[in-house]
PDB file with one MODEL, atoms N, CA, C and O in Angstrom:
MODEL        1
ATOM      1  N   MET A   1     -34.806  60.693  67.497  1.00  0.00           N
ATOM      2  CA  MET A   1     -34.392  61.659  66.500  1.00  0.00           C
ATOM      3  C   MET A   1     -34.519  63.054  67.102  1.00  0.00           C
ATOM      4  O   MET A   1     -35.582  63.409  67.611  1.00  0.00           O
ATOM      5  N   SER A   2     -33.463  63.840  67.052  1.00  0.00           N
ATOM      6  CA  SER A   2     -33.500  65.183  67.627  1.00  0.00           C
ATOM      7  C   SER A   2     -34.290  66.114  66.723  1.00  0.00           C
ATOM      8  O   SER A   2     -34.615  65.763  65.589  1.00  0.00           O
ATOM      9  N   SER A   3     -34.600  67.308  67.231  1.00  0.00           N
ATOM     10  CA  SER A   3     -35.376  68.261  66.446  1.00  0.00           C
ATOM     11  C   SER A   3     -34.604  68.749  65.227  1.00  0.00           C
ATOM     12  O   SER A   3     -35.207  69.176  64.242  1.00  0.00           O
ATOM     13  N   GLU A   4     -33.274  68.691  65.283  1.00  0.00           N
ATOM     14  CA  GLU A   4     -32.465  69.102  64.138  1.00  0.00           C
ATOM     15  C   GLU A   4     -32.511  68.077  63.013  1.00  0.00           C
ATOM     16  O   GLU A   4     -32.334  68.428  61.847  1.00  0.00           O
ATOM     17  N   CYS A   5     -32.743  66.831  63.349  1.00  0.00           N
ATOM     18  CA  CYS A   5     -32.720  65.739  62.387  1.00  0.00           C
ATOM     19  C   CYS A   5     -34.131  65.494  61.883  1.00  0.00           C
ATOM     20  O   CYS A   5     -34.991  65.004  62.615  1.00  0.00           O
ATOM     21  N   LYS A   6     -34.354  65.840  60.630  1.00  0.00           N
ATOM     22  CA  LYS A   6     -35.697  65.785  60.075  1.00  0.00           C
ATOM     23  C   LYS A   6     -36.097  64.396  59.599  1.00  0.00           C
ATOM     24  O   LYS A   6     -37.281  64.059  59.625  1.00  0.00           O
ATOM     25  N   TYR A   7     -35.153  63.595  59.171  1.00  0.00           N
ATOM     26  CA  TYR A   7     -35.482  62.357  58.480  1.00  0.00           C
ATOM     27  C   TYR A   7     -34.853  61.146  59.147  1.00  0.00           C
ATOM     28  O   TYR A   7     -33.794  61.232  59.768  1.00  0.00           O
ATOM     29  N   ASP A   8     -35.536  60.015  59.003  1.00  0.00           N
ATOM     30  CA  ASP A   8     -34.974  58.765  59.484  1.00  0.00           C
ATOM     31  C   ASP A   8     -34.834  57.796  58.304  1.00  0.00           C
ATOM     32  O   ASP A   8     -35.288  58.083  57.196  1.00  0.00           O
ATOM     33  N   ALA A   9     -34.207  56.657  58.557  1.00  0.00           N
ATOM     34  CA  ALA A   9     -33.937  55.686  57.496  1.00  0.00           C
ATOM     35  C   ALA A   9     -35.230  55.193  56.854  1.00  0.00           C
ATOM     36  O   ALA A   9     -35.279  54.992  55.640  1.00  0.00           O
ATOM     37  N   LYS A  10     -36.266  54.998  57.645  1.00  0.00           N
ATOM     38  CA  LYS A  10     -37.537  54.506  57.095  1.00  0.00           C
ATOM     39  C   LYS A  10     -38.131  55.501  56.114  1.00  0.00           C
ATOM     40  O   LYS A  10     -38.654  55.107  55.071  1.00  0.00           O
ATOM     41  N   HIS A  11     -38.058  56.771  56.429  1.00  0.00           N
ATOM     42  CA  HIS A  11     -38.572  57.798  55.514  1.00  0.00           C
ATOM     43  C   HIS A  11     -37.859  57.716  54.164  1.00  0.00           C
ATOM     44  O   HIS A  11     -38.502  57.718  53.114  1.00  0.00           O
ATOM     45  N   LEU A  12     -36.526  57.644  54.199  1.00  0.00           N
ATOM     46  CA  LEU A  12     -35.768  57.569  52.950  1.00  0.00           C
ATOM     47  C   LEU A  12     -36.087  56.281  52.203  1.00  0.00           C
ATOM     48  O   LEU A  12     -36.264  56.295  50.984  1.00  0.00           O
ATOM     49  N   GLU A  13     -36.161  55.171  52.926  1.00  0.00           N
ATOM     50  CA  GLU A  13     -36.471  53.890  52.284  1.00  0.00           C
ATOM     51  C   GLU A  13     -37.849  53.925  51.625  1.00  0.00           C
ATOM     52  O   GLU A  13     -38.003  53.474  50.490  1.00  0.00           O
ATOM     53  N   ASP A  14     -38.834  54.448  52.317  1.00  0.00           N
ATOM     54  CA  ASP A  14     -40.183  54.541  51.757  1.00  0.00           C
ATOM     55  C   ASP A  14     -40.197  55.380  50.489  1.00  0.00           C
ATOM     56  O   ASP A  14     -40.863  55.032  49.514  1.00  0.00           O
ATOM     57  N   LYS A  15     -39.469  56.471  50.503  1.00  0.00           N
ATOM     58  CA  LYS A  15     -39.435  57.349  49.335  1.00  0.00           C
ATOM     59  C   LYS A  15     -38.741  56.662  48.153  1.00  0.00           C
ATOM     60  O   LYS A  15     -39.197  56.769  47.014  1.00  0.00           O
ATOM     61  N   LEU A  16     -37.649  55.964  48.425  1.00  0.00           N
ATOM     62  CA  LEU A  16     -36.947  55.237  47.364  1.00  0.00           C
ATOM     63  C   LEU A  16     -37.803  54.094  46.819  1.00  0.00           C
ATOM     64  O   LEU A  16     -37.824  53.856  45.611  1.00  0.00           O
ATOM     65  N   ARG A  17     -38.501  53.394  47.693  1.00  0.00           N
ATOM     66  CA  ARG A  17     -39.385  52.305  47.251  1.00  0.00           C
ATOM     67  C   ARG A  17     -40.491  52.835  46.344  1.00  0.00           C
ATOM     68  O   ARG A  17     -40.812  52.217  45.330  1.00  0.00           O
ATOM     69  N   ALA A  18     -41.065  53.960  46.700  1.00  0.00           N
ATOM     70  CA  ALA A  18     -42.140  54.546  45.904  1.00  0.00           C
ATOM     71  C   ALA A  18     -41.640  55.000  44.537  1.00  0.00           C
ATOM     72  O   ALA A  18     -42.354  54.873  43.543  1.00  0.00           O
ATOM     73  N   ARG A  19     -40.440  55.519  44.483  1.00  0.00           N
ATOM     74  CA  ARG A  19     -39.898  56.071  43.238  1.00  0.00           C
ATOM     75  C   ARG A  19     -39.326  55.008  42.313  1.00  0.00           C
ATOM     76  O   ARG A  19     -39.550  55.070  41.104  1.00  0.00           O
ATOM     77  N   PHE A  20     -38.589  54.026  42.850  1.00  0.00           N
ATOM     78  CA  PHE A  20     -37.842  53.090  42.007  1.00  0.00           C
ATOM     79  C   PHE A  20     -38.386  51.662  41.986  1.00  0.00           C
ATOM     80  O   PHE A  20     -37.957  50.865  41.152  1.00  0.00           O
ATOM     81  N   GLU A  21     -39.310  51.320  42.868  1.00  0.00           N
ATOM     82  CA  GLU A  21     -39.803  49.949  42.982  1.00  0.00           C
ATOM     83  C   GLU A  21     -38.633  48.964  42.985  1.00  0.00           C
ATOM     84  O   GLU A  21     -38.584  48.058  42.153  1.00  0.00           O
ATOM     85  N   PRO A  22     -37.699  49.134  43.911  1.00  0.00           N
ATOM     86  CA  PRO A  22     -36.483  48.322  43.913  1.00  0.00           C
ATOM     87  C   PRO A  22     -36.745  46.872  44.323  1.00  0.00           C
ATOM     88  O   PRO A  22     -37.678  46.573  45.068  1.00  0.00           O
ATOM     89  N   SER A  23     -35.898  45.992  43.814  1.00  0.00           N
ATOM     90  CA  SER A  23     -35.958  44.600  44.255  1.00  0.00           C
ATOM     91  C   SER A  23     -35.223  44.445  45.585  1.00  0.00           C
ATOM     92  O   SER A  23     -35.429  43.469  46.307  1.00  0.00           O
ATOM     93  N   HIS A  24     -34.370  45.407  45.901  1.00  0.00           N
ATOM     94  CA  HIS A  24     -33.637  45.405  47.168  1.00  0.00           C
ATOM     95  C   HIS A  24     -33.287  46.851  47.510  1.00  0.00           C
ATOM     96  O   HIS A  24     -32.862  47.618  46.646  1.00  0.00           O
ATOM     97  N   VAL A  25     -33.465  47.209  48.760  1.00  0.00           N
ATOM     98  CA  VAL A  25     -33.038  48.535  49.222  1.00  0.00           C
ATOM     99  C   VAL A  25     -32.654  48.436  50.695  1.00  0.00           C
ATOM    100  O   VAL A  25     -33.362  47.833  51.501  1.00  0.00           O
ATOM    101  N   GLU A  26     -31.526  49.037  51.023  1.00  0.00           N
ATOM    102  CA  GLU A  26     -31.056  49.129  52.405  1.00  0.00           C
ATOM    103  C   GLU A  26     -30.699  50.584  52.664  1.00  0.00           C
ATOM    104  O   GLU A  26     -29.928  51.186  51.916  1.00  0.00           O
ATOM    105  N   VAL A  27     -31.255  51.137  53.712  1.00  0.00           N
ATOM    106  CA  VAL A  27     -30.907  52.494  54.127  1.00  0.00           C
ATOM    107  C   VAL A  27     -30.397  52.398  55.557  1.00  0.00           C
ATOM    108  O   VAL A  27     -31.090  51.895  56.441  1.00  0.00           O
ATOM    109  N   THR A  28     -29.185  52.881  55.775  1.00  0.00           N
ATOM    110  CA  THR A  28     -28.561  52.820  57.089  1.00  0.00           C
ATOM    111  C   THR A  28     -28.275  54.228  57.587  1.00  0.00           C
ATOM    112  O   THR A  28     -27.664  55.037  56.888  1.00  0.00           O
ATOM    113  N   ASP A  29     -28.724  54.506  58.798  1.00  0.00           N
ATOM    114  CA  ASP A  29     -28.394  55.774  59.446  1.00  0.00           C
ATOM    115  C   ASP A  29     -27.045  55.577  60.128  1.00  0.00           C
ATOM    116  O   ASP A  29     -26.948  54.902  61.152  1.00  0.00           O
ATOM    117  N   ASP A  30     -26.023  56.164  59.558  1.00  0.00           N
ATOM    118  CA  ASP A  30     -24.656  56.026  60.066  1.00  0.00           C
ATOM    119  C   ASP A  30     -24.305  57.079  61.115  1.00  0.00           C
ATOM    120  O   ASP A  30     -23.142  57.227  61.490  1.00  0.00           O
ATOM    121  N   SER A  31     -25.315  57.807  61.583  1.00  0.00           N
ATOM    122  CA  SER A  31     -25.072  58.874  62.563  1.00  0.00           C
ATOM    123  C   SER A  31     -25.708  58.549  63.914  1.00  0.00           C
ATOM    124  O   SER A  31     -26.118  59.451  64.645  1.00  0.00           O
ATOM    125  N   ASP A  32     -25.788  57.275  64.238  1.00  0.00           N
ATOM    126  CA  ASP A  32     -26.346  56.839  65.527  1.00  0.00           C
ATOM    127  C   ASP A  32     -27.759  57.358  65.773  1.00  0.00           C
ATOM    128  O   ASP A  32     -28.101  57.750  66.888  1.00  0.00           O
ATOM    129  N   GLY A  33     -28.571  57.356  64.725  1.00  0.00           N
ATOM    130  CA  GLY A  33     -29.967  57.745  64.869  1.00  0.00           C
ATOM    131  C   GLY A  33     -30.264  59.214  64.723  1.00  0.00           C
ATOM    132  O   GLY A  33     -31.420  59.624  64.824  1.00  0.00           O
ATOM    133  N   CYS A  34     -29.259  60.006  64.491  1.00  0.00           N
ATOM    134  CA  CYS A  34     -29.459  61.453  64.369  1.00  0.00           C
ATOM    135  C   CYS A  34     -30.092  61.835  63.029  1.00  0.00           C
ATOM    136  O   CYS A  34     -30.828  62.819  62.950  1.00  0.00           O
ATOM    137  N   GLY A  35     -29.811  61.067  61.985  1.00  0.00           N
ATOM    138  CA  GLY A  35     -30.347  61.391  60.678  1.00  0.00           C
ATOM    139  C   GLY A  35     -29.486  62.354  59.892  1.00  0.00           C
ATOM    140  O   GLY A  35     -29.959  62.968  58.935  1.00  0.00           O
ATOM    141  N   ALA A  36     -28.234  62.497  60.277  1.00  0.00           N
ATOM    142  CA  ALA A  36     -27.340  63.425  59.587  1.00  0.00           C
ATOM    143  C   ALA A  36     -26.477  62.734  58.537  1.00  0.00           C
ATOM    144  O   ALA A  36     -25.918  63.393  57.660  1.00  0.00           O
ATOM    145  N   LYS A  37     -26.366  61.403  58.623  1.00  0.00           N
ATOM    146  CA  LYS A  37     -25.477  60.672  57.724  1.00  0.00           C
ATOM    147  C   LYS A  37     -26.136  59.337  57.363  1.00  0.00           C
ATOM    148  O   LYS A  37     -26.465  58.537  58.238  1.00  0.00           O
ATOM    149  N   PHE A  38     -26.322  59.113  56.059  1.00  0.00           N
ATOM    150  CA  PHE A  38     -26.966  57.891  55.589  1.00  0.00           C
ATOM    151  C   PHE A  38     -26.139  57.220  54.500  1.00  0.00           C
ATOM    152  O   PHE A  38     -25.420  57.873  53.744  1.00  0.00           O
ATOM    153  N   SER A  39     -26.263  55.906  54.443  1.00  0.00           N
ATOM    154  CA  SER A  39     -25.731  55.150  53.313  1.00  0.00           C
ATOM    155  C   SER A  39     -26.874  54.307  52.755  1.00  0.00           C
ATOM    156  O   SER A  39     -27.723  53.814  53.497  1.00  0.00           O
ATOM    157  N   VAL A  40     -26.876  54.155  51.437  1.00  0.00           N
ATOM    158  CA  VAL A  40     -27.966  53.471  50.742  1.00  0.00           C
ATOM    159  C   VAL A  40     -27.401  52.459  49.763  1.00  0.00           C
ATOM    160  O   VAL A  40     -26.423  52.724  49.064  1.00  0.00           O
ATOM    161  N   ILE A  41     -28.032  51.300  49.727  1.00  0.00           N
ATOM    162  CA  ILE A  41     -27.830  50.324  48.660  1.00  0.00           C
ATOM    163  C   ILE A  41     -29.199  50.148  48.029  1.00  0.00           C
ATOM    164  O   ILE A  41     -30.171  49.845  48.720  1.00  0.00           O
ATOM    165  N   ILE A  42     -29.279  50.336  46.713  1.00  0.00           N
ATOM    166  CA  ILE A  42     -30.560  50.201  46.025  1.00  0.00           C
ATOM    167  C   ILE A  42     -30.362  49.429  44.725  1.00  0.00           C
ATOM    168  O   ILE A  42     -29.396  49.654  43.995  1.00  0.00           O
ATOM    169  N   VAL A  43     -31.289  48.521  44.448  1.00  0.00           N
ATOM    170  CA  VAL A  43     -31.250  47.681  43.253  1.00  0.00           C
ATOM    171  C   VAL A  43     -32.571  47.874  42.520  1.00  0.00           C
ATOM    172  O   VAL A  43     -33.642  47.617  43.069  1.00  0.00           O
ATOM    173  N   SER A  44     -32.482  48.333  41.262  1.00  0.00           N
ATOM    174  CA  SER A  44     -33.706  48.596  40.511  1.00  0.00           C
ATOM    175  C   SER A  44     -33.499  48.344  39.023  1.00  0.00           C
ATOM    176  O   SER A  44     -32.427  48.600  38.475  1.00  0.00           O
ATOM    177  N   LYS A  45     -34.543  47.839  38.386  1.00  0.00           N
ATOM    178  CA  LYS A  45     -34.516  47.657  36.930  1.00  0.00           C
ATOM    179  C   LYS A  45     -34.401  49.002  36.224  1.00  0.00           C
ATOM    180  O   LYS A  45     -33.934  49.073  35.088  1.00  0.00           O
ATOM    181  N   GLU A  46     -34.819  50.048  36.886  1.00  0.00           N
ATOM    182  CA  GLU A  46     -34.764  51.384  36.279  1.00  0.00           C
ATOM    183  C   GLU A  46     -33.330  51.814  35.968  1.00  0.00           C
ATOM    184  O   GLU A  46     -33.118  52.700  35.141  1.00  0.00           O
ATOM    185  N   PHE A  47     -32.361  51.204  36.612  1.00  0.00           N
ATOM    186  CA  PHE A  47     -30.964  51.569  36.403  1.00  0.00           C
ATOM    187  C   PHE A  47     -30.327  50.872  35.202  1.00  0.00           C
ATOM    188  O   PHE A  47     -29.198  51.193  34.830  1.00  0.00           O
ATOM    189  N   VAL A  48     -31.033  49.927  34.596  1.00  0.00           N
ATOM    190  CA  VAL A  48     -30.484  49.201  33.447  1.00  0.00           C
ATOM    191  C   VAL A  48     -30.168  50.197  32.329  1.00  0.00           C
ATOM    192  O   VAL A  48     -31.007  51.018  31.957  1.00  0.00           O
ATOM    193  N   GLY A  49     -28.954  50.112  31.806  1.00  0.00           N
ATOM    194  CA  GLY A  49     -28.530  50.983  30.714  1.00  0.00           C
ATOM    195  C   GLY A  49     -28.070  52.363  31.151  1.00  0.00           C
ATOM    196  O   GLY A  49     -27.719  53.191  30.310  1.00  0.00           O
ATOM    197  N   GLN A  50     -28.068  52.625  32.454  1.00  0.00           N
ATOM    198  CA  GLN A  50     -27.664  53.933  32.962  1.00  0.00           C
ATOM    199  C   GLN A  50     -26.220  53.884  33.451  1.00  0.00           C
ATOM    200  O   GLN A  50     -25.771  52.876  33.997  1.00  0.00           O
ATOM    201  N   SER A  51     -25.508  54.974  33.250  1.00  0.00           N
ATOM    202  CA  SER A  51     -24.152  55.076  33.792  1.00  0.00           C
ATOM    203  C   SER A  51     -24.236  55.220  35.311  1.00  0.00           C
ATOM    204  O   SER A  51     -25.293  55.534  35.859  1.00  0.00           O
ATOM    205  N   LEU A  52     -23.116  54.988  35.976  1.00  0.00           N
ATOM    206  CA  LEU A  52     -23.065  55.141  37.431  1.00  0.00           C
ATOM    207  C   LEU A  52     -23.491  56.557  37.830  1.00  0.00           C
ATOM    208  O   LEU A  52     -24.263  56.738  38.772  1.00  0.00           O
ATOM    209  N   LEU A  53     -22.987  57.546  37.116  1.00  0.00           N
ATOM    210  CA  LEU A  53     -23.330  58.933  37.415  1.00  0.00           C
ATOM    211  C   LEU A  53     -24.832  59.174  37.266  1.00  0.00           C
ATOM    212  O   LEU A  53     -25.442  59.836  38.106  1.00  0.00           O
ATOM    213  N   LYS A  54     -25.421  58.643  36.209  1.00  0.00           N
ATOM    214  CA  LYS A  54     -26.862  58.819  35.981  1.00  0.00           C
ATOM    215  C   LYS A  54     -27.672  58.147  37.086  1.00  0.00           C
ATOM    216  O   LYS A  54     -28.664  58.709  37.551  1.00  0.00           O
ATOM    217  N   LYS A  55     -27.260  56.946  37.513  1.00  0.00           N
ATOM    218  CA  LYS A  55     -27.953  56.257  38.611  1.00  0.00           C
ATOM    219  C   LYS A  55     -27.934  57.126  39.869  1.00  0.00           C
ATOM    220  O   LYS A  55     -28.957  57.305  40.530  1.00  0.00           O
ATOM    221  N   HIS A  56     -26.765  57.657  40.184  1.00  0.00           N
ATOM    222  CA  HIS A  56     -26.632  58.485  41.384  1.00  0.00           C
ATOM    223  C   HIS A  56     -27.455  59.763  41.266  1.00  0.00           C
ATOM    224  O   HIS A  56     -28.055  60.211  42.243  1.00  0.00           O
ATOM    225  N   ARG A  57     -27.483  60.340  40.088  1.00  0.00           N
ATOM    226  CA  ARG A  57     -28.297  61.547  39.893  1.00  0.00           C
ATOM    227  C   ARG A  57     -29.777  61.251  40.097  1.00  0.00           C
ATOM    228  O   ARG A  57     -30.494  62.046  40.704  1.00  0.00           O
ATOM    229  N   LEU A  58     -30.236  60.104  39.589  1.00  0.00           N
ATOM    230  CA  LEU A  58     -31.640  59.726  39.763  1.00  0.00           C
ATOM    231  C   LEU A  58     -31.995  59.584  41.244  1.00  0.00           C
ATOM    232  O   LEU A  58     -33.034  60.070  41.692  1.00  0.00           O
ATOM    233  N   VAL A  59     -31.126  58.918  41.992  1.00  0.00           N
ATOM    234  CA  VAL A  59     -31.364  58.752  43.431  1.00  0.00           C
ATOM    235  C   VAL A  59     -31.330  60.116  44.120  1.00  0.00           C
ATOM    236  O   VAL A  59     -32.204  60.426  44.930  1.00  0.00           O
ATOM    237  N   ASN A  60     -30.332  60.921  43.804  1.00  0.00           N
ATOM    238  CA  ASN A  60     -30.226  62.251  44.417  1.00  0.00           C
ATOM    239  C   ASN A  60     -31.451  63.108  44.106  1.00  0.00           C
ATOM    240  O   ASN A  60     -31.950  63.820  44.977  1.00  0.00           O
ATOM    241  N   GLN A  61     -31.936  63.040  42.865  1.00  0.00           N
ATOM    242  CA  GLN A  61     -33.124  63.813  42.497  1.00  0.00           C
ATOM    243  C   GLN A  61     -34.344  63.365  43.290  1.00  0.00           C
ATOM    244  O   GLN A  61     -35.169  64.188  43.688  1.00  0.00           O
ATOM    245  N   SER A  62     -34.457  62.066  43.519  1.00  0.00           N
ATOM    246  CA  SER A  62     -35.621  61.561  44.248  1.00  0.00           C
ATOM    247  C   SER A  62     -35.592  61.964  45.723  1.00  0.00           C
ATOM    248  O   SER A  62     -36.633  62.000  46.379  1.00  0.00           O
ATOM    249  N   LEU A  63     -34.414  62.265  46.235  1.00  0.00           N
ATOM    250  CA  LEU A  63     -34.261  62.668  47.640  1.00  0.00           C
ATOM    251  C   LEU A  63     -33.792  64.118  47.766  1.00  0.00           C
ATOM    252  O   LEU A  63     -33.186  64.488  48.771  1.00  0.00           O
ATOM    253  N   ALA A  64     -34.065  64.926  46.768  1.00  0.00           N
ATOM    254  CA  ALA A  64     -33.537  66.297  46.720  1.00  0.00           C
ATOM    255  C   ALA A  64     -33.885  67.103  47.969  1.00  0.00           C
ATOM    256  O   ALA A  64     -33.020  67.781  48.525  1.00  0.00           O
ATOM    257  N   GLU A  65     -35.119  67.040  48.410  1.00  0.00           N
ATOM    258  CA  GLU A  65     -35.533  67.810  49.585  1.00  0.00           C
ATOM    259  C   GLU A  65     -34.799  67.329  50.838  1.00  0.00           C
ATOM    260  O   GLU A  65     -34.330  68.136  51.640  1.00  0.00           O
ATOM    261  N   GLU A  66     -34.705  66.010  50.994  1.00  0.00           N
ATOM    262  CA  GLU A  66     -34.044  65.437  52.163  1.00  0.00           C
ATOM    263  C   GLU A  66     -32.553  65.754  52.176  1.00  0.00           C
ATOM    264  O   GLU A  66     -31.982  66.015  53.235  1.00  0.00           O
ATOM    265  N   LEU A  67     -31.927  65.734  51.019  1.00  0.00           N
ATOM    266  CA  LEU A  67     -30.481  65.971  50.948  1.00  0.00           C
ATOM    267  C   LEU A  67     -30.094  67.393  51.348  1.00  0.00           C
ATOM    268  O   LEU A  67     -28.928  67.659  51.641  1.00  0.00           O
ATOM    269  N   LYS A  68     -31.054  68.296  51.362  1.00  0.00           N
ATOM    270  CA  LYS A  68     -30.773  69.660  51.809  1.00  0.00           C
ATOM    271  C   LYS A  68     -30.383  69.698  53.285  1.00  0.00           C
ATOM    272  O   LYS A  68     -29.648  70.590  53.708  1.00  0.00           O
ATOM    273  N   SER A  69     -30.872  68.736  54.070  1.00  0.00           N
ATOM    274  CA  SER A  69     -30.581  68.757  55.509  1.00  0.00           C
ATOM    275  C   SER A  69     -29.740  67.573  55.981  1.00  0.00           C
ATOM    276  O   SER A  69     -29.407  67.481  57.163  1.00  0.00           O
ATOM    277  N   ILE A  70     -29.397  66.670  55.068  1.00  0.00           N
ATOM    278  CA  ILE A  70     -28.535  65.539  55.417  1.00  0.00           C
ATOM    279  C   ILE A  70     -27.091  65.958  55.157  1.00  0.00           C
ATOM    280  O   ILE A  70     -26.780  66.486  54.089  1.00  0.00           O
ATOM    281  N   HIS A  71     -26.219  65.727  56.119  1.00  0.00           N
ATOM    282  CA  HIS A  71     -24.836  66.193  55.996  1.00  0.00           C
ATOM    283  C   HIS A  71     -23.952  65.264  55.177  1.00  0.00           C
ATOM    284  O   HIS A  71     -23.026  65.727  54.512  1.00  0.00           O
ATOM    285  N   ALA A  72     -24.220  63.967  55.213  1.00  0.00           N
ATOM    286  CA  ALA A  72     -23.407  63.005  54.462  1.00  0.00           C
ATOM    287  C   ALA A  72     -24.323  61.925  53.898  1.00  0.00           C
ATOM    288  O   ALA A  72     -25.182  61.390  54.599  1.00  0.00           O
ATOM    289  N   PHE A  73     -24.124  61.615  52.614  1.00  0.00           N
ATOM    290  CA  PHE A  73     -24.969  60.631  51.939  1.00  0.00           C
ATOM    291  C   PHE A  73     -24.111  59.843  50.968  1.00  0.00           C
ATOM    292  O   PHE A  73     -23.499  60.413  50.064  1.00  0.00           O
ATOM    293  N   SER A  74     -24.066  58.533  51.156  1.00  0.00           N
ATOM    294  CA  SER A  74     -23.349  57.681  50.206  1.00  0.00           C
ATOM    295  C   SER A  74     -24.333  56.668  49.652  1.00  0.00           C
ATOM    296  O   SER A  74     -25.275  56.259  50.330  1.00  0.00           O
ATOM    297  N   GLN A  75     -24.102  56.274  48.416  1.00  0.00           N
ATOM    298  CA  GLN A  75     -25.028  55.340  47.792  1.00  0.00           C
ATOM    299  C   GLN A  75     -24.313  54.377  46.874  1.00  0.00           C
ATOM    300  O   GLN A  75     -23.263  54.676  46.304  1.00  0.00           O
ATOM    301  N   LYS A  76     -24.922  53.206  46.750  1.00  0.00           N
ATOM    302  CA  LYS A  76     -24.518  52.208  45.774  1.00  0.00           C
ATOM    303  C   LYS A  76     -25.794  51.818  45.057  1.00  0.00           C
ATOM    304  O   LYS A  76     -26.707  51.251  45.657  1.00  0.00           O
ATOM    305  N   ALA A  77     -25.854  52.125  43.768  1.00  0.00           N
ATOM    306  CA  ALA A  77     -27.045  51.862  42.965  1.00  0.00           C
ATOM    307  C   ALA A  77     -26.700  50.809  41.919  1.00  0.00           C
ATOM    308  O   ALA A  77     -25.759  50.973  41.144  1.00  0.00           O
ATOM    309  N   TYR A  78     -27.469  49.732  41.908  1.00  0.00           N
ATOM    310  CA  TYR A  78     -27.183  48.599  41.034  1.00  0.00           C
ATOM    311  C   TYR A  78     -28.398  48.206  40.208  1.00  0.00           C
ATOM    312  O   TYR A  78     -29.543  48.422  40.604  1.00  0.00           O
ATOM    313  N   THR A  79     -28.115  47.620  39.044  1.00  0.00           N
ATOM    314  CA  THR A  79     -29.146  46.899  38.308  1.00  0.00           C
ATOM    315  C   THR A  79     -29.271  45.533  38.979  1.00  0.00           C
ATOM    316  O   THR A  79     -28.378  45.144  39.731  1.00  0.00           O
ATOM    317  N   PRO A  80     -30.349  44.797  38.731  1.00  0.00           N
ATOM    318  CA  PRO A  80     -30.444  43.456  39.309  1.00  0.00           C
ATOM    319  C   PRO A  80     -29.268  42.554  38.911  1.00  0.00           C
ATOM    320  O   PRO A  80     -28.785  41.771  39.729  1.00  0.00           O
ATOM    321  N   GLU A  81     -28.813  42.660  37.676  1.00  0.00           N
ATOM    322  CA  GLU A  81     -27.677  41.849  37.215  1.00  0.00           C
ATOM    323  C   GLU A  81     -26.394  42.226  37.961  1.00  0.00           C
ATOM    324  O   GLU A  81     -25.639  41.349  38.380  1.00  0.00           O
ATOM    325  N   GLU A  82     -26.150  43.518  38.125  1.00  0.00           N
ATOM    326  CA  GLU A  82     -24.966  43.972  38.866  1.00  0.00           C
ATOM    327  C   GLU A  82     -25.023  43.496  40.319  1.00  0.00           C
ATOM    328  O   GLU A  82     -24.011  43.077  40.880  1.00  0.00           O
ATOM    329  N   TRP A  83     -26.201  43.563  40.918  1.00  0.00           N
ATOM    330  CA  TRP A  83     -26.367  43.149  42.310  1.00  0.00           C
ATOM    331  C   TRP A  83     -26.096  41.650  42.469  1.00  0.00           C
ATOM    332  O   TRP A  83     -25.485  41.216  43.446  1.00  0.00           O
ATOM    333  N   GLU A  84     -26.557  40.879  41.499  1.00  0.00           N
ATOM    334  CA  GLU A  84     -26.310  39.436  41.538  1.00  0.00           C
ATOM    335  C   GLU A  84     -24.809  39.153  41.538  1.00  0.00           C
ATOM    336  O   GLU A  84     -24.339  38.284  42.272  1.00  0.00           O
ATOM    337  N   LYS A  85     -24.061  39.882  40.718  1.00  0.00           N
ATOM    338  CA  LYS A  85     -22.602  39.713  40.671  1.00  0.00           C
ATOM    339  C   LYS A  85     -21.960  40.106  42.004  1.00  0.00           C
ATOM    340  O   LYS A  85     -21.052  39.424  42.479  1.00  0.00           O
ATOM    341  N   VAL A  86     -22.422  41.186  42.598  1.00  0.00           N
ATOM    342  CA  VAL A  86     -21.903  41.625  43.899  1.00  0.00           C
ATOM    343  C   VAL A  86     -22.155  40.541  44.943  1.00  0.00           C
ATOM    344  O   VAL A  86     -21.273  40.217  45.738  1.00  0.00           O
ATOM    345  N   GLN A  87     -23.350  39.988  44.936  1.00  0.00           N
ATOM    346  CA  GLN A  87     -23.699  38.939  45.894  1.00  0.00           C
ATOM    347  C   GLN A  87     -22.820  37.700  45.710  1.00  0.00           C
ATOM    348  O   GLN A  87     -22.399  37.085  46.689  1.00  0.00           O
ATOM    349  N   GLN A  88     -22.547  37.340  44.465  1.00  0.00           N
ATOM    350  CA  GLN A  88     -21.703  36.175  44.186  1.00  0.00           C
ATOM    351  C   GLN A  88     -20.272  36.412  44.654  1.00  0.00           C
ATOM    352  O   GLN A  88     -19.629  35.490  45.155  1.00  0.00           O
ATOM    353  N   GLN A  89     -19.769  37.621  44.500  1.00  0.00           N
ATOM    354  CA  GLN A  89     -18.406  37.945  44.917  1.00  0.00           C
ATOM    355  C   GLN A  89     -18.265  37.913  46.436  1.00  0.00           C
ATOM    356  O   GLN A  89     -17.171  37.682  46.950  1.00  0.00           O
ATOM    357  N   GLN A  90     -19.346  38.140  47.148  1.00  0.00           N
ATOM    358  CA  GLN A  90     -19.301  38.162  48.609  1.00  0.00           C
ATOM    359  C   GLN A  90     -19.386  36.767  49.222  1.00  0.00           C
ATOM    360  O   GLN A  90     -19.207  36.608  50.430  1.00  0.00           O
ATOM    361  N   GLN A  91     -19.654  35.774  48.410  1.00  0.00           N
ATOM    362  CA  GLN A  91     -19.764  34.403  48.927  1.00  0.00           C
ATOM    363  C   GLN A  91     -18.425  33.731  49.001  1.00  0.00           C
ATOM    364  O   GLN A  91     -18.336  32.575  49.413  1.00  0.00           O
TER     365      GLN A  91
ENDMDL
END
């Protein structure tokens, strides 16, 4: 990780795990280890009853400090039921 890149995938994953207690979380550094571009898949009961926008806002709020220095961030936030459907569609 270069001096410009403050965060790595493990840091983001640890922070998301602490905040959401997800049943599944994947954080991928899409910038070849630089820490400038991340994608996240997170599955949490906390998202039940929340709109897609609200789920994304919750994730963004939990990573607010990190997002100040990350150039690109994409996320997919699911309830456990939604994740189960996604998994079934991929089979």
